[in-house]
C-alpha positions as CSV (number, residue, x, y, z in Angstrom):
1,X,149.1,64.6,80.2
2,X,152.6,66.1,81.5
3,X,153.8,69.8,80.6
4,X,156.0,68.8,77.9
5,X,153.2,67.2,76.0
6,X,151.1,70.4,76.7
7,X,153.8,72.7,75.4
8,X,154.0,70.5,72.2
9,X,150.5,71.0,71.6
10,X,150.7,74.7,72.2
11,X,153.5,74.6,69.6
12,X,151.8,72.6,67.1
13,X,148.7,74.9,67.3
14,X,150.9,77.7,67.3
15,X,152.5,77.1,63.7
16,X,148.9,77.1,62.1
17,X,148.1,80.6,64.0
18,X,151.0,82.0,62.5
19,X,150.7,80.7,58.9
20,X,146.9,80.9,58.9
21,X,146.4,84.1,60.1
22,X,148.5,85.4,56.9
23,X,146.5,83.5,54.7
24,X,143.2,84.5,56.0
25,X,144.6,88.1,56.0
26,X,145.6,87.9,52.2
27,X,142.1,86.3,51.6
28,X,140.0,88.9,53.4
29,X,142.2,91.8,53.7
30,X,141.0,92.8,57.0
31,X,142.1,91.8,60.7
32,X,138.8,90.9,62.1
33,X,138.5,87.4,60.2
34,X,142.1,86.8,61.5
35,X,141.2,87.6,65.1
36,X,138.0,85.4,64.9
37,X,140.5,82.3,63.4
38,X,143.0,83.3,66.0
39,X,140.2,83.0,68.8
40,X,138.9,79.6,67.2
41,X,142.5,78.2,67.3
42,X,142.8,79.2,70.8
43,X,139.6,77.7,71.8
44,X,140.9,74.0,70.1
45,X,144.3,74.5,71.7
46,X,142.7,75.0,75.3
47,X,140.5,72.0,75.0
48,X,143.4,69.9,74.0
49,X,145.4,71.2,76.7
50,X,142.8,71.1,79.3
51,X,142.6,67.2,78.9
């Protein structure tokens, strides 16, 4: 996988991190579930990029 494709995957995963983080905060009203959600997305993005 070339560098431009890896950056594209990271941007593709970055949008759900921003939007999803706001949704998770609105649902739970705390930053701890947001951090858990962001770490989960980080692991998924890392799995895609490491291929």
